[in-house]
C-alpha positions in Angstrom: 0.0 0.0 0.0 2.8 2.4 0.9 4.4 1.9 -2.5 1.2 3.0 -4.3 0.8 6.8 -4.8 -2.9 6.3 -5.3 -3.2 4.5 -2.0 -1.2 7.1 -0.2 -3.4 9.9 -1.7 -6.5 8.1 -0.7 -5.1 7.5 2.8 -4.4 11.2 3.3 -7.8 12.2 2.1 -9.7 9.8 4.4 -7.6 10.8 7.4 -8.5 14.5 6.8 -11.8 14.2 5.0 -13.3 17.6 6.1 -10.1 19.4 5.0 -10.2 17.6 1.7 -13.9 18.5 1.1 -13.2 22.1 2.1 -10.3 22.4 -0.3 -12.4 20.8 -3.1 -15.2 23.2 -2.5 -12.9 26.2 -2.4 -11.3 25.1 -5.7 -14.8 24.5 -7.1 -15.9 28.0 -6.1 -12.8 29.6 -7.7 -13.3 27.5 -10.9 -17.0 28.3 -11.0 -16.3 32.1 -10.7 -13.7 31.9 -13.4 -16.1 29.9 -15.7 -18.9 32.3 -15.1 -16.8 35.3 -15.9 -15.0 33.8 -19.0 -17.6 31.4 -20.4 -18.1 31.9 -24.1 -19.1 29.9 -27.1 -17.8 30.7 -30.6 -20.6 29.7 -32.9 -18.7 30.5 -36.1 -18.7 27.2 -37.9 -15.9 28.4 -40.1 -13.7 28.3 -37.0 -14.1 24.6 -36.7 -11.5 23.9 -39.4 -7.9 25.2 -39.1 -7.3 28.1 -41.5 -4.0 26.5 -42.5 -5.8 23.9 -44.5 -5.4 24.9 -48.2 -9.1 24.9 -49.0 -10.1 26.7 -45.8 -7.4 29.3 -46.5 -8.9 29.8 -50.0 -12.4 30.1 -48.5 -11.3 32.7 -46.0 -9.4 34.7 -48.7 -12.5 34.6 -50.9 -14.7 35.7 -48.0 -12.4 38.7 -47.5 -12.2 39.6 -51.2 -15.9 39.3 -52.2 -19.0 40.4 -50.3 -21.0 37.7 -48.7 -24.6 37.9 -47.5 -25.3 35.5 -44.8 -29.1 36.1 -44.6 -31.4 35.6 -47.6 -34.8 37.4 -47.0 -37.6 35.9 -49.2 -40.5 38.3 -49.7 -43.6 36.6 -51.1 -46.9 38.2 -52.0 -50.2 37.3 -53.8 -49.1 39.3 -56.9 -45.7 40.2 -58.5 -46.5 43.9 -58.0 -47.1 43.3 -54.3 -43.8 41.4 -54.0 -41.9 44.2 -55.7 -43.4 46.9 -53.5 -42.9 45.0 -50.3 -39.3 44.1 -51.1 -38.4 47.6 -52.1 -39.9 49.1 -48.9 -38.2 46.4 -46.7 -34.8 46.9 -48.4 -35.0 50.7 -47.9 -35.9 50.3 -44.2 -33.2 47.7 -43.5 -30.5 49.8 -45.2 -31.4 52.5 -42.7 -30.2 50.2 -39.9 -26.4 50.1 -40.2 -26.2 49.0 -36.5 -27.7 45.6 -37.6 -26.9 45.3 -41.3 -23.7 46.1 -43.1 -25.2 45.8 -46.6 -28.6 45.1 -48.1 -29.2 44.4 -51.8 -32.0 43.4 -54.2 -30.6 41.0 -56.8 -32.4 41.7 -60.1 -34.9 44.1 -58.5 -33.2 47.4 -58.0 -33.6 50.6 -60.0 -31.1 49.5 -62.7 -33.0 46.3 -63.4 -36.4 48.0 -63.2 -35.3 50.4 -66.0 -33.4 47.9 -68.1 -35.2 44.7 -67.3 -36.6 44.3 -70.8 -33.1 44.0 -72.2 -32.5 40.8 -70.2 -35.4 39.1 -72.0 -34.9 37.1 -75.2 -35.3 39.0 -78.5 -38.5 37.1 -79.3 -40.0 38.0 -75.9 -39.1 41.7 -76.4 -40.6 41.7 -79.9 -43.8 40.0 -78.6 -44.1 42.4 -75.7 -43.5 45.6 -77.8 -46.1 44.5 -80.4 -48.6 43.7 -77.6 -48.1 47.2 -76.1 -48.7 48.9 -79.4 -52.0 46.9 -79.9 -53.0 47.7 -76.3 -52.5 51.5 -76.8 -56.2 52.4 -76.5 -56.5 50.4 -73.2 -53.3 51.9 -71.9 -54.6 55.4 -72.6 -57.8 54.7 -70.7 -56.0 53.2 -67.7 -53.3 55.9 -67.6 -55.8 58.7 -67.8 -58.0 57.2 -65.1 -56.0 54.8 -62.8 -59.0 53.8 -60.8 -61.6 51.1 -60.5 -63.7 53.2 -62.9 -60.9 53.4 -65.4 -60.3 49.6 -65.2 -64.0 49.0 -65.8 -64.0 51.4 -68.8 -61.0 49.5 -70.2 -63.0 46.3 -70.0 -66.1 47.9 -71.6 -63.8 49.1 -74.4 -62.6 45.6 -75.0 -66.3 44.4 -75.1 -66.9 46.9 -77.9 -64.2 45.1 -79.9 -66.1 41.8 -79.2 -69.3 43.3 -80.5 -67.5 44.5 -83.6 -66.1 41.1 -84.3 -62.5 42.2 -83.7 -62.1 39.8 -80.8 -63.9 36.7 -79.4 -65.5 36.5 -76.0 -63.8 33.2 -75.4 -60.4 35.1 -75.7 -61.3 37.1 -72.7 -62.1 34.2 -70.3 -58.9 34.6 -68.3 -59.1 38.4 -67.6 -62.8 38.2 -66.9 -62.3 35.3 -64.5 -59.5 37.3 -62.8 -61.9 40.2 -62.4 -64.6 37.9 -61.1 -62.2 36.5 -58.4 -61.5 40.0 -57.1 -65.2 40.9 -57.0 -66.2 37.6 -55.3 -63.5 38.1 -52.7 -64.5 41.7 -52.0 -68.1 40.7 -51.6 -67.1 37.9 -49.2 -64.8 40.1 -47.1 -61.8 38.0 -48.1 -58.4 39.3 -49.2 -58.5 40.3 -52.8 -55.6 40.7 -55.2 -55.2 41.4 -58.9 -52.1 41.5 -61.0 -51.8 43.5 -64.2 -48.5 41.9 -64.9 -50.0 38.4 -64.7 -52.8 39.6 -66.9 -50.4 40.9 -69.6 -48.2 37.7 -69.4 -51.0 35.4 -70.7 -50.0 32.8 -68.2 -50.7 32.2 -64.4 -48.0 33.4 -62.0 -45.7 30.7 -60.6 -43.9 30.8 -57.3 -40.8 32.5 -58.8 -43.0 35.4 -60.1 -44.5 35.9 -56.6 -41.3 36.2 -54.6 -38.4 38.6 -54.4 -35.0 38.3 -52.6 -33.0 40.6 -50.4 -29.4 39.7 -49.6 -28.4 40.9 -46.2 -25.0 41.1 -44.6 -25.8 41.2 -40.9 -23.8 42.3 -37.9 -23.1 39.1 -36.0 -22.4 38.4 -32.4 -20.4 35.2 -32.1 -20.4 35.4 -28.3 -24.1 34.5 -28.6 -25.0 30.9 -29.3 -27.3 32.4 -32.0 -25.1 35.1 -33.5 -27.7 36.3 -36.0 -30.6 36.5 -33.5 -30.5 40.3 -33.1 -30.3 40.8 -36.9 -33.2 38.4 -37.5 -35.3 40.0 -34.8 -34.6 43.4 -36.4 -35.8 42.2 -39.8 -39.0 40.8 -38.3 -39.6 44.0 -36.4 -39.0 46.2 -39.4 -41.2 44.0 -41.6 -44.1 44.1 -39.2 -43.8 47.9 -39.0 -43.7 48.7 -42.8 -45.8 46.0 -44.3 -49.5 46.0 -43.5 -51.0 42.7 -42.5 -53.8 43.2 -45.1 -51.2 42.9 -47.8 -50.7 39.3 -47.0 -47.0 39.5 -47.6 -44.9 36.8 -46.2 -41.3 37.5 -45.1 -39.1 34.4 -44.5 -35.4 34.1 -43.8 -32.9 31.5 -44.9 -29.2 31.3 -45.5 -26.2 30.2 -43.4 -26.9 32.3 -40.4 -30.7 31.7 -40.0 -30.2 27.9 -40.5 -27.4 27.8 -37.9 -29.5 29.8 -35.5 -32.5 27.6 -36.0 -30.3 24.6 -35.6 -29.3 25.6 -32.1 -33.0 26.3 -31.4 -33.8 22.8 -32.5 -31.2 21.3 -30.3 -32.8 23.2 -27.3 -36.2 21.9 -28.1 -37.3 19.2 -25.6 -33.8 19.3 -24.2 -35.1 20.0 -20.7 -37.5 17.0 -20.8 -34.8 14.8 -22.2 -32.3 15.9 -19.5 -34.8 15.3 -16.8 -35.7 11.8 -18.0 -32.0 11.0 -18.5 -31.2 12.2 -14.9 -33.9 9.9 -13.5 -32.7 7.0 -15.6 -29.0 7.5 -14.5 -30.0 7.7 -10.9 -31.9 4.4 -11.2 -28.9 2.8 -12.8 -26.6 4.2 -10.1 -28.9 2.8 -7.5 -28.8 -0.6 -9.1 -25.0 -0.4 -9.2 -24.3 1.1 -5.7 -27.4 0.3 -3.6 -26.7 3.3 -1.3 -28.0 6.9 -1.6 -24.9 8.0 0.4 -22.5 6.5 -2.2 -24.6 7.9 -5.0 -24.5 11.3 -3.4 -20.7 11.1 -3.0 -20.3 10.1 -6.7 -22.6 12.9 -7.9 -20.8 15.5 -5.8 -17.4 14.3 -7.0 -18.6 14.3 -10.6 -20.0 17.9 -10.3 -16.8 19.2 -8.8 -14.8 17.6 -11.5 -17.0 19.1 -14.2 -16.7 22.6 -12.8 -12.9 22.4 -12.5 -12.5 20.9 -15.9 -14.7 23.6 -17.5 -12.5 26.3 -16.0 -9.4 24.5 -17.1 -10.8 24.2 -20.6 -11.8 27.8 -20.9 -8.3 28.8 -19.6 -6.7 26.8 -22.3 -8.9 27.4 -25.4 -10.5 30.7 -24.5 -14.0 29.8 -25.8 -15.9 26.6 -26.6 -16.9 25.9 -30.1 -20.0 24.0 -31.5 -18.1 20.7 -31.2 -16.2 21.2 -27.9 -19.4 22.2 -26.2 -20.2 18.5 -26.2 -17.5 18.2 -23.5 -20.2 18.5 -20.8 -22.0 15.4 -22.0 -18.7 13.6 -22.5 -17.4 14.4 -19.1 -20.6 13.2 -17.3 -20.8 10.1 -19.5 -17.1 9.1 -19.1 -16.2 10.7 -15.8 -18.9 8.8 -14.0 -17.0 5.6 -14.9 -14.2 6.3 -12.5 -16.6 7.0 -9.7 -18.6 3.8 -10.3 -15.4 1.7 -10.6 -14.0 3.0 -7.3 -17.4 2.8 -5.5 -18.1 -0.8 -6.6 -14.6 -1.9 -5.7 -15.2 -0.2 -2.3 -18.4 -2.1 -1.8 -16.7 -5.4 -2.5 -13.9 -4.6 -0.1 -16.4 -3.4 2.6 -17.8 -6.9 2.7 -14.3 -8.2 3.6 -13.3 -5.3 5.9 -15.6 -4.1 8.7 -13.6 -0.9 9.1 -14.6 1.7 6.5 -11.2 3.2 6.1 -9.5 -0.2 5.7 -12.0 -0.9 3.0 -11.2 2.4 1.2 -7.5 1.7 1.4 -8.0 -1.8 0.0 -10.2 -0.4 -2.8 -7.5 2.1 -3.6 -4.9 -0.7 -3.6 -6.8 -2.9 -6.1 -8.6 -0.2 -8.2 -6.0 2.6 -8.1 -3.6 1.3 -10.8 -6.2 0.3 -13.4 -8.1 3.6 -12.8 -5.0 5.6 -13.2 -3.9 3.7 -16.3 -7.4 4.0 -17.8 -7.5 7.7 -17.1 -4.2 8.4 -18.8 -5.0 6.1 -21.7 -8.4 7.9 -22.2 -6.7 11.3 -21.9 -4.1 10.2 -24.5 -6.9 9.0 -26.8 -8.7 12.3 -26.7 -5.5 14.3 -26.9 -4.6 12.6 -30.2 -7.1 14.9 -31.9 -5.0 18.0 -31.0 -2.6 17.8 -33.9 -5.4 17.4 -36.5 -6.8 20.2 -38.8 -10.3 19.6 -37.4 -10.0 22.4 -34.8 -13.4 21.8 -33.4 -12.6 18.3 -32.4 -9.0 19.2 -31.6 -10.1 21.6 -28.9 -12.7 19.0 -27.6 -9.8 16.5 -27.3 -7.7 19.0 -25.4 -10.5 19.8 -22.9 -11.7 16.2 -22.6 -8.2 14.9 -22.1 -7.7 17.3 -19.1 -11.2 16.4 -17.9 -10.4 12.7 -17.7 -7.4 13.4 -15.5 -9.5 15.7 -13.3 -12.3 13.0 -13.1 -9.7 10.4 -11.9 -8.2 12.8 -9.3 -11.6 13.7 -7.8 -12.5 10.0 -7.8 -9.5 9.1 -5.6 -9.5 12.2 -3.4 -12.9 13.9 -2.9 -15.0 10.7 -3.4 -13.1 8.7 -0.6 -13.2 11.7 1.7 -17.0 12.0 1.2 -17.5 8.3 1.8 -15.4 8.6 5.0 -17.7 11.4 6.2 -21.0 9.9 5.0 -20.0 6.4 6.3 -22.4 4.2 4.2 -23.3 0.9 6.0 -21.4 -2.3 5.3 -22.2 -4.8 2.6 -24.1 -7.9 3.8 -24.0 -9.6 0.4 -21.3 -10.3 -2.2 -21.0 -7.6 -4.9 -21.1 -9.2 -8.4 -23.3 -11.3 -10.7 -23.4 -14.8 -9.4 -26.0 -15.6 -12.1 -23.3 -15.2 -14.7 -21.3 -18.1 -13.4 -22.6 -20.4 -16.3 -21.4 -17.8 -18.8 -18.0 -17.8 -17.2 -17.8 -21.6 -17.4 -19.0 -21.6 -21.0 -16.3 -19.1 -22.0 -13.7 -21.0 -20.1 -14.5 -24.3 -21.8 -15.1 -22.9 -25.3 -12.8 -19.9 -25.4 -11.1 -21.0 -28.7 -14.3 -21.4 -30.7 -15.6 -18.1 -29.3 -12.5 -16.3 -30.3 -12.2 -17.9 -33.7 -15.9 -17.5 -34.6 -15.8 -13.8 -33.5 -12.7 -13.0 -35.5 -13.9 -14.9 -38.6 -17.3 -13.2 -38.4 -15.6 -9.7 -38.1 -13.2 -10.4 -41.0 -16.0 -11.9 -43.2 -18.0 -8.7 -42.7 -15.0 -6.5 -43.4 -15.9 -5.9 -47.1 -18.9 -3.9 -45.8 -16.5 -1.2 -44.8 -16.0 -0.4 -48.5 -19.6 0.8 -48.5 -19.4 2.9 -45.3 -20.7 6.3 -46.4 -19.8 9.7 -45.0 -22.6 12.2 -45.5 -20.9 15.5 -45.7 -24.1 17.5 -46.5 -24.9 19.5 -43.3 -28.4 20.1 -44.5 -29.2 16.4 -43.7 -28.3 17.2 -40.1 -30.9 20.0 -39.8 -34.5 19.8 -38.9 -36.9 20.3 -41.8 -39.4 21.7 -39.3 -37.6 25.1 -39.2 -38.6 28.0 -41.5 -35.0 28.6 -42.7 -34.6 24.9 -43.8 -38.0 24.6 -45.5 -37.4 27.9 -47.3 -34.0 26.7 -48.4 -35.4 23.4 -49.7 -38.0 25.4 -51.6 -35.4 27.6 -53.2 -32.4 25.3 -53.7 -33.0 25.1 -57.4 -33.1 28.8 -57.9 -29.8 30.1 -59.3 -30.1 33.3 -57.2 -29.6 31.2 -54.1 -26.4 29.6 -55.4 -26.0 27.4 -52.3 -24.1 24.7 -54.0 -22.0 26.7 -56.5 -18.3 26.7 -57.0 -16.4 30.0 -57.3 -13.1 30.5 -59.1 -11.1 33.7 -58.8 -9.2 34.7 -61.9 -6.5 37.5 -62.2 -8.9 39.7 -64.4 -12.1 39.5 -66.4 -10.6 38.2 -69.6 -8.9 35.4 -67.7 -12.2 34.7 -66.0 -13.9 34.4 -69.4 -11.4 31.9 -70.6 -11.8 29.9 -67.3 -15.6 29.9 -67.6 -15.4 28.7 -71.2 -13.0 25.8 -70.2 -15.1 24.9 -67.1 -18.4 25.0 -69.0 -17.1 22.3 -71.3 -17.0 19.8 -68.4 -19.9 17.3 -68.6 -20.6 17.8 -64.9 -21.1 21.5 -65.3 -24.5 23.1 -66.2 -23.3 26.7 -66.3 -20.3 28.9 -65.7 -20.9 32.6 -65.5 -18.8 35.8 -65.2 -19.7 39.4 -64.9 -19.9 39.7 -68.7 -22.8 37.3 -68.7 -24.8 40.0 -67.0 -24.5 42.2 -70.0 -27.6 41.5 -72.2 -27.0 40.3 -75.8 -28.7 41.7 -79.0 -29.2 45.0 -77.3 -29.4 47.1 -80.5 -32.4 45.2 -81.8 -34.1 45.1 -78.4 -33.6 48.8 -77.9 -35.0 49.6 -81.4 -38.2 47.6 -80.5 -38.5 49.2 -77.1 -38.1 52.7 -78.5 -40.6 52.1 -81.3 -43.1 51.0 -78.7 -42.3 53.9 -76.4 -42.8 56.4 -79.2 -46.1 55.0 -80.3 -47.7 54.6 -76.8 -46.1 57.6 -75.0 -49.1 59.9 -75.6 -51.4 57.3 -74.1 -49.1 56.3 -71.3 -48.4 59.9 -70.3 -51.7 61.8 -70.9 -51.9 65.5 -70.5 -55.3 65.4 -68.9 -55.9 63.1 -65.9 -59.3 62.4 -64.7 -60.1 63.2 -61.0 -60.6 60.1 -58.8 -64.2 58.9 -58.9 -66.7 59.3 -56.1 -68.4 56.2 -54.7 -71.5 57.0 -56.8 -69.4 57.2 -60.0 -67.9 53.9 -59.2 -71.4 52.4 -58.7 -72.4 53.8 -62.1 -69.3 52.3 -63.7 -70.0 48.9 -62.1 -73.6 48.9 -63.3 -72.7 50.0 -66.8 -70.0 47.3 -67.2 -72.3 44.7 -65.8 -74.9 45.6 -68.4 -72.3 45.5 -71.2 -71.2 42.0 -70.1 -74.8 40.7 -70.0 -75.5 42.2 -73.4 -72.4 40.7 -75.0 -73.0 37.3 -73.4 -76.7 37.2 -74.3 -78.0 33.6 -74.5 -74.8 32.3 -76.0 -73.2 29.1 -74.6 -69.5 28.5 -73.9 -66.7 29.4 -71.6 -66.6 33.1 -72.7 -70.4 33.8 -72.3 -70.5 31.9 -69.0 -67.6 33.9 -67.6 -69.2 37.2 -68.8 -72.5 36.4 -67.1 -70.7 35.4 -63.8 -68.8 38.7 -63.8 -71.9 40.7 -64.7 -73.8 39.3 -61.7 -70.8 39.9 -59.3 -70.4 43.5 -60.5 -74.2 44.1 -60.0 -73.9 42.8 -56.4 -70.8 44.9 -55.8 -72.7 48.0 -57.1 -75.5 47.2 -54.7 -73.2 46.3 -51.8 -71.5 48.5 -49.2 -68.9 51.2 -49.9 -66.3 49.1 -47.9 -66.8 46.2 -50.4 -66.1 48.6 -53.4 -63.1 50.0 -51.6 -61.6 46.6 -51.2 -62.1 45.9 -54.9 -60.6 49.3 -55.8 -57.5 48.7 -53.6 -56.9 45.3 -55.1 -57.1 46.7 -58.7 -55.8 50.3 -58.5 -52.6 50.0 -56.4 -51.0 47.3 -58.7 -52.3 49.3 -61.7 -50.4 52.5 -60.7 -47.3 50.5 -59.8 -47.4 48.6 -63.1 -47.9 51.8 -65.1 -44.9 53.5 -63.4 -42.8 50.4 -64.0 -43.8 50.3 -67.7 -42.8 54.0 -68.0 -39.4 53.1 -66.5 -38.9 50.0 -68.6 -39.5 52.0 -71.8 -36.6 54.3 -70.9 -34.1 51.5 -71.2 -30.5 52.5 -72.0 -27.6 50.4 -73.4 -26.0 48.2 -70.8 -22.3 47.7 -70.6 -19.7 46.7 -68.0 -19.3 50.3 -67.2 -23.0 51.0 -66.6 -23.7 48.0 -64.4 -24.5 48.9 -60.8 -21.5 49.3 -58.6 -22.8 46.9 -56.0 -23.3 44.3 -58.7 -19.8 44.7 -60.1 -18.4 44.5 -56.6 -20.1 41.1 -56.2 -18.1 39.8 -59.2 -14.8 41.7 -59.1 -12.4 43.0 -56.5 -11.0 46.6 -56.4 -7.7 45.3 -57.8 -9.4 43.8 -60.9 -9.6 40.1 -60.0 -12.9 38.5 -61.3 -14.8 35.5 -60.2 -16.4 32.7 -62.1 -19.6 31.1 -60.7 -20.1 27.5 -61.6 -23.3 25.4 -61.2 -23.6 21.6 -61.2 -25.5 19.6 -63.8 -28.0 17.3 -62.0 -29.3 17.5 -58.4 -26.6 19.3 -56.3 -28.3 18.0 -53.1 -27.3 14.4 -54.2 -24.0 13.6 -52.4 -22.5 11.7 -55.2 -23.5 14.3 -57.8 -22.0 17.1 -55.8 -18.8 15.3 -55.0 -18.3 14.3 -58.7 -19.0 17.9 -59.7 -16.5 19.4 -57.2 -13.8 16.9 -58.0 -14.2 17.6 -61.8 -13.9 21.3 -61.3 -10.9 21.0 -58.9 -9.1 18.8 -61.4 -9.2 21.7 -63.8 -9.0 24.6 -61.4 -7.3 23.5 -58.1 -7.8 27.0 -56.6 -11.6 26.8 -56.8 -13.6 27.5 -53.7 -17.3 28.3 -52.9 -20.0 26.5 -50.9 -19.9 23.3 -52.9 -16.1 23.0 -52.5 -16.3 23.8 -48.8 -18.9 21.0 -48.2 -16.9 18.3 -50.0 -13.5 19.4 -48.7 -14.8 19.8 -45.1 -15.9 16.2 -45.3 -12.5 15.1 -46.5 -10.8 17.0 -43.8 -12.9 15.5 -41.1 -12.4 12.0 -42.3 -8.7 12.5 -42.6 -8.6 14.0 -39.1 -10.2 11.0 -37.6 -8.0 8.6 -39.5 -4.9 10.6 -38.4 -6.2 10.8 -34.8 -7.0 7.1 -34.7 -3.4 6.3 -35.7 -2.0 8.7 -33.2 -4.2 7.4 -30.4 -3.5 3.7 -31.1 0.3 4.3 -31.3 0.3 6.5 -28.1 -1.9 4.0 -26.2 0.3 1.1 -27.4 3.4 2.9 -26.1 1.7 3.7 -22.8 0.5 0.1 -22.3 3.9 -1.3 -23.3 5.5 0.9 -20.7 3.0 -0.1 -18.1 2.4 -3.8 -18.9 5.8 -4.7 -20.2 4.4 -7.6 -22.3 3.6 -7.3 -26.0 1.0 -10.1 -25.6 -0.8 -8.2 -22.8 -0.8 -5.0 -24.9 -2.4 -6.9 -27.8 -4.9 -8.5 -25.5 -5.9 -5.0 -24.6 -6.0 -3.5 -28.1 -7.4 -6.4 -30.1 -10.9 -6.3 -28.4 -10.8 -2.5 -28.9 -10.2 -2.9 -32.6 -12.8 -5.6 -32.9 -15.4 -3.3 -31.2 -14.5 -0.5 -33.6 -14.7 -2.6 -36.7 -18.0 -4.2 -35.7 -19.4 -0.7 -35.0 -18.6 0.5 -38.5 -19.8 -2.7 -40.1 -23.1 -2.3 -38.3 -23.3 1.3 -39.5 -23.5 -0.1 -43.0 -26.0 -2.8 -42.1 -28.2 -0.4 -40.3 -27.8 2.3 -43.0 -26.4 4.8 -40.4 -23.9 7.0 -42.4 -21.2 8.8 -40.6 -21.6 12.6 -40.6 -20.1 15.7 -39.0 -22.2 15.1 -35.8 -22.2 11.4 -35.1 -18.5 10.9 -35.9 -17.8 12.2 -32.5 -18.9 8.8 -31.2 -15.6 7.3 -32.4 -13.4 9.0 -29.8 -16.1 8.0 -27.2 -15.6 4.4 -28.4 -11.9 4.8 -28.0 -12.1 6.4 -24.5 -14.6 4.0 -23.0 -13.2 1.0 -24.8 -9.6 1.5 -23.6 -10.8 2.0 -20.0 -12.9 -1.2 -20.0 -10.2 -3.3 -21.6 -7.6 -2.0 -19.1 -9.8 -3.0 -16.2 -10.0 -6.6 -17.4 -6.3 -7.0 -18.4 -5.1 -5.7 -15.0 -7.5 -8.0 -13.1 -6.4 -10.9 -15.3 -2.7 -10.2 -14.7 -3.4 -10.1 -11.0 -4.7 -13.7 -11.3 -8.4 -13.1 -10.9 -10.8 -15.6 -12.4 -14.5 -15.8 -13.1 -14.5 -12.2 -14.2 -18.0 -12.1 -15.5 -19.5 -12.8 -12.0 -17.0 -10.4 -10.3 -17.6 -6.9 -9.0 -15.5 -5.7 -11.9 -18.1 -6.8 -14.5 -20.8 -5.2 -12.3 -18.9 -1.9 -12.4 -18.3 -2.2 -16.2 -21.9 -3.0 -17.0 -23.4 -0.3 -14.9 -20.8 2.2 -16.0 -21.6 1.3 -19.6 -25.3 1.6 -18.9 -24.9 4.9 -17.3 -22.9 6.2 -20.2 -25.2 4.7 -22.7 -28.2 6.3 -21.0 -26.5 9.7 -20.9 -25.5 9.6 -24.6 -28.4 7.4 -25.8 -30.8 10.1 -24.7 -29.5 12.2 -27.5 -31.3 9.7 -29.8 -34.6 11.3 -28.7 -33.5 14.8 -29.7 -35.6 16.6 -32.3 -32.4 17.7 -34.0 -31.5 15.1 -36.7 -27.7 15.6 -36.2 -27.9 15.2 -32.4 -30.2 12.2 -32.9 -27.8 10.5 -35.2 -25.0 11.1 -32.7 -27.1 9.4 -30.0 -27.7 6.4 -32.3 -24.1 5.9 -33.1 -23.0 6.4 -29.5 -25.4 3.8 -28.3 -24.3 1.4 -31.0 -20.6 2.0 -30.2 -21.2 1.5 -26.4 -23.0 -1.8 -27.0 -20.2 -3.1 -29.2 -17.4 -2.0 -26.8 -19.2 -3.5 -23.8 -19.8 -6.8 -25.6 -16.1 -6.9 -26.6 -15.0 -6.1 -23.0 -17.4 -8.5 -21.2 -17.6 -11.4 -23.6 -14.8 -11.4 -26.1 -11.9 -10.2 -24.0 -12.2 -12.8 -21.2 -12.3 -15.6 -23.8 -9.3 -14.0 -25.6 -7.2 -13.8 -22.4 -8.0 -17.3 -21.2 -6.7 -18.6 -17.8 -4.5 -16.2 -15.8 -0.8 -16.8 -15.5 -1.1 -16.9 -11.8 -3.9 -17.3 -9.3 -5.0 -14.4 -7.1 -3.4 -14.3 -3.7 
């Protein structure tokens, strides 16, 4: 006992238990104060990868050189005119808040595009539109001179005159008549009414793209907050509610990197309280089954809490701030740290049955459990620390903190825990501590150890080809909840080129070089499109401008009349409604068909509207007149189009594509579904093969997955080598080292094979289960190898297996509860952790005893 440092430490603590507890509480108070003052979480996901990695370095350089908008505001309205108006008002209001937004832009919807938008249409579309405007000159004159409900009705009556003259057919007017009927019907029923002149002129119904507009927002972020974009998002919601009337039925949604990351944290929090409460109850039940004493459970809980507070302070001191990966340290510490407390306490219970004196039992427990606990703590710490040299900074910092935490957990388990037990003085143990019912399993493994080992190894090797099909899902979208607004909005928009969420960006030295690069990249079979700034300059401008100016000259007197009619009174509106209703009924007569039926329907609705309340007519007027005035103003602007060149493009747009020193970017889009993992990987690899300096969201996704996988392979090699050296120094026998590591490797391989069988792909979240497997697995294997070297037999029915099983159950419960999370990434983490724990427990309890065989010497 005297030769063992752990025994001496335990002896000192149980001889001065109150002093030990007082010092522990003082240290805890200091650590808690430090943690409270310096606690911070850096939620910037870009900080999870070392900036020294080439692709990450390129991404950071690109982010510095080109503006990036982390919030995409999607404005949707019942009509295109409503979407335009709402988006313009919102953009203006947000731009007035520099405290929350660095920049706000409207792609394709600012003044430049409003004026020159026709030039971006095809030549055939411009020709068709200009000819249609010339034919509609009389109607435009009527509407422009009287932009009211009366004017709109007069325009309809003018069209009906053409029907009576045989210049048009009533069936050709079914669509505009039905649109007018819908407005009248909604106004009569006190429902929201909307009418779009742009849709009327397009000869086709509006689709979703016609009814939405985008704002790109560069928010001011607070990375000390777990939701760094929360203030900016709340500001957008507040501004939108202030400037957009509810009666407009405009929907404002947010998506993009920041909203999705903020919503992701909110999803993680959802039901977290209930899950934590249920987990706590389950863990307490397992601790009771393992320890059978509330006093011992209390001592273990206090020891664990003290270790957690001290480890948190030490971690913050070393890394400064937690990240989105290292924040999992809290769960890891509880899940793994409790193992040391359970191991020591179960060993103490077994010794208490042999020693009536409590302190003698504690010293004996320290003598028998101290060495394996210390070795397991160091091995686990080494396993976690192996992630420190990797480029996956998020996991590197987790390994650094968790490595220190394992040492702290061991120290509290052999200092504070024995001191508390000495103070609380739990009663003696009347029964043996172990699993006597497992004696038949012990005998079976003893008699058939060779077949058990051979069958296990053959089965594992036979299933090894499955590892070739082990997938890694590097798409973070698959880890997000589809119940959040930001994700559902993104899924709706992911095929829109304006979103560009899966594009590749290439930076060339100048615009001519960018054009050559785009031409070369566009030739790849995996590429659908490669664009540069020059692609934003319309083609065939001379012919388009000629058509636009011809139309403008012919309809200008009508579109800009000298005499404007005064707004009608309600009585004049009633007279116009009645007159148009009579005209419709007269034209329809007793004819049959879609046109006459639509005309009779509208005639009846207009008659009811004329006989209804002034509020009904006001609703109809608002629905028709506001988009009419907006559309007329927009048409006046579009007919003033000017030649577009690189020099006349908006400065903000040019800045999105070029840097002040002349460098230009190429934006490349994939052919096929970019949300398909294999498609995206093939696309990115094809582009990188031609342009190794490419960056952008698609490259970051693929390369981040490669970096994470490489980091885990690198860390696994480091860990196995370091643990091998540690075990060799401690055990001094190569065979004993292999008896410790082989079951660990078997557990790891089986876990990955089962991932293939159960269709559980690795991803950025659940891959964290692998260091857990390493940490717990090494500890469990060390406990058995040390007991075996000491000559102990019948290991399954011993107190050691009791400690291992209940420790594993406690850890599995703590981590397995993540399975219930509403966050898909966290849930997948819980699934893989539970699977890894089951495999490592089975390898430790069933395979390792059979592999070790009879001990070299019998226990004294």
